N, C-alpha and C positions, 0 to 999 in steps of 0.2 A: 571457553569464552561464552558459550551459549548460556551458562549460568548467570553471567553478568548481564547479558541482554534481558533474560527473564526477570531478574531482580529489578532492573531499571524500569522495565515495562510495567511490572506489577506495582511498583512504587508510584509510577505516574498514574496508573489506573485508579489507585486509591485517592489521589489528589483530584482526578477528574470526576469521580463519583461524588465527592463532597460538594463540588460545584454543581454537578448535574442535579443532585437531590435538592439543593437549596435554590436553584435557578440562577441564571447569569444574565447580565446585560451585554449584548454584543456591540462591537464597534465595526464600522465599515472600513475595508481596505480600498478597493477600486470601485466598488458599487454596493448596492443594498443586498446583492447576492453573494458577495465575497466578504466573509465575516472573519473577525478575530475576537476572542474573549480573553479575560484574565486567566481562564483555565488553560488555554493554549500556552501562555507564557509560564504559568506555574508548572505545568507538566514538563515543558522543555527544561526548566531550571532543575527540577528534581532528577530528570534523566541525566543531565550533564553532571550533576553533583554525585550521583550514584556511580556512574561509570568511572569518573576520575578517581573517586575514593577506592573503588574495587580494583581498578587497574594498577594504581600505585601500590596497593596492598600485595598485588601479585608480582611486584618488582619492575613494572614498566616505568620508564621516566615520563614525567608529566609533559615534557616538550615533544615526546613522540606520539602523544594522543591527539588526534585530530577530530574535528566535528564539522558536519554540514547539517544545519537545522533550519526548518522552514522559517522560524521567527528570527531572522537576521543573525544566525550563528554560523560562522565560517572560520575554522581554525585548522591550519595545516598540520599534518602529522602522518607518520608512516602507518599507524594503526588508526583507522578513521571510522567514525560512527555517523551514520546518516539517519537523521531523526525527523519523523513527522509526529509532533507531540499530540496532535489531535486531528486525525483524518476523519472528515465528516462533521466539521464545525457547525454547518447549517443545521444538520440533524440534532446535534448536541444542544444548540441554542434554542431549538424548537421543542425539546423534550422527547425526541425520538431516539431510542437507544441503539441506533445503528451507527456506531463510531468506534474508533480504535486508536491505539498507539502503535506506531511502526518504527522499528529500529533495525538497521542493517549494519553489518560489520565488514569492513574491507581492509585488506592488507595490500599495500602498494597499489591502490586503486583497482583491486579485484574483490568483488563481493564474495565472501566465504561463509557468511552466516546471517541469519535474520530471525526476528520474532515480530509477530503482530498479535496484539492483545485487545480483545473487546471486554472492558471491565463490566459493562452492563450485563453481559451474559456469562462472564467469567470463563471465556473460551480463549485459549492461547494456541497460536500456530507457530511452529518452530521449523527451522531448516538449517542444514549445514551442507556445504558443497560436497557432493559425492556420497552423502549419507541419507538422502531422502528428506521428505517433509512430513510433519506430524501435526495432528490436532489433539490438544490436551483439554479434556473437559470432565468434570466430576470424577477426577482421579483415574480417568481412562485415557490411554494413549493410542491413537489410531494412525496407522500409516496411510498417507494420502497418495492415491494413484488415479489419475484422470482416465476415464473410460470414453472411448469414442462412441458418439451417437450420430445418427443420421441428422441432416440439417432440419428435417421436418419434426424431429423429436427434441430439438435443442431450444433451450431458453437463453436469450441474449440479455445480459445485464448491461445497461447503457449508462453513460455519463452524459448529462446535459450541461455543457460548459457555460460558465457565466459570461464569457466573451461572445458577443452576438455573432461575429463573423465565423467563429469556430463552431458555435452551436448550429448555424445553418449548414455547415459542412457535415457535421454529425447527423443532423436530421435528414439530410438527403440520403445518407446511407441507411438509416433506420427505415425510411419510407420504402426503399428498394428491397431490403431484406425481410421486412416484417411479414409479407404474405407467404413466405416459404418456411418460416420457423414456427415453433410451438407458441412462443410468446416473447414479450419484451418487458423487462423490469428496469426500474431506475431507483437506486437506493442512495446514490451520491456519496459513496465512500469507495474509492477505487481499490484501496488496500484490502478491505473486507470483501469486496466483490471478487477479487482474485483469489482470496482464500476460499471462498465458497465455490469458485470454479474448481479449485484443486480438490474440493470435497464433493464434486460431481452434482452440486445443486444447480449451478449454471454451466453452460457449455461454451459460451462466447462472451467475451468482454471487449468493449470498444471505448477508447478514450482519445479525444482529439487534442488534449492539451494537459499534459502532466509534467511533473518535475521530479528530479532525482529522489527527493525525500518521499514522494508519493509511491514510487515503484521499486526502489532498490531492494527492499526486503521481499515484497510481493512477487517481484520478477523471479527471484531465486526459489521462492516457495512453489510457484507454478512450474518452473523448469525442472525442479527436483521431483515434481509429481507427474512427470511423463507428458507434459504439454509444452507449448511454445509461446514465446512473446516476440512479435516482430513489429516492424513499422507497417504503415498502410500499403506498402509495396511488397510486403512479405520478406523484407530484408532484416537481418539481425540487428538488434538494438544494442549499441555500445554506449554505456553510461559514461558521461564526461564528468569526472570528479573535479576537474579544474574549472568547470563552468556551471555552477549550480543553477544559474538562471536559464539554462538551455531547456527548451520545451520538447516533449516527445509525444508523437502520435503513435498509438500502438493498438494491436489486436492480440488478445490472449485466447487460445483455444487448443484443442488437441491438434498435433501436427498433421494428422491425416484428414482433419476437417478444414485446415487452413486454405487449401487451394479452392475449395468450394466457397468459402467466405470471401476470399479476395475478388471474386467475380463481381461483387457488389461495390467495390472500391474504385472502379474505373472512372 
């Protein structure tokens, strides 16, 4: 199944780069910080078409293939694909190449595989349940394993949410933890941030408002890389495949660093 995910992600990446190179006009969702572009919609369309075509070729019935997509795509099915066609839309619309395609695959509402692809850098991250996570770049495949670092040696990659009330909650945490960490970065693509955590570039990631399409693939990539993803109380996050609009507040980091990080979430 990972081959289908990779094909769909790379096809979507080609579409995104055409728009990225020519420039796009963004439309607003809920505010001037919450954007959507024609590239988001075109990417989701090619992902859907690629997956359906490849799945049917493999002998799956079309009515067994389900989807959850950020851009109003919700189809029930035993074999479900969770799609963020363009994570980092604000970056994309601003000409900043920190964005990606994220696709997770779930059977009976359990995530078993995922890919995240940054077409700007041509770097692909893949994972399968029980088989680890990998970074594929320039024909090299690297096994991802998160190494524990001390809090003082850790980089936190933050999300600044577009909703003001959530942003204030996030900022209170960042204010408290900033004096004891190496530094704080904010790139505004939670899926890529989690991949870079799995690759030991970042050690902590905090998000106060994410959805299933943001984190389904990234969560498995991190967990298969020897790290954990919990809510702000340190409890396990269980994705609700029947409620795509459910919001998740989470922390991603090495499990042995988690108890130190949680002190700043009181």
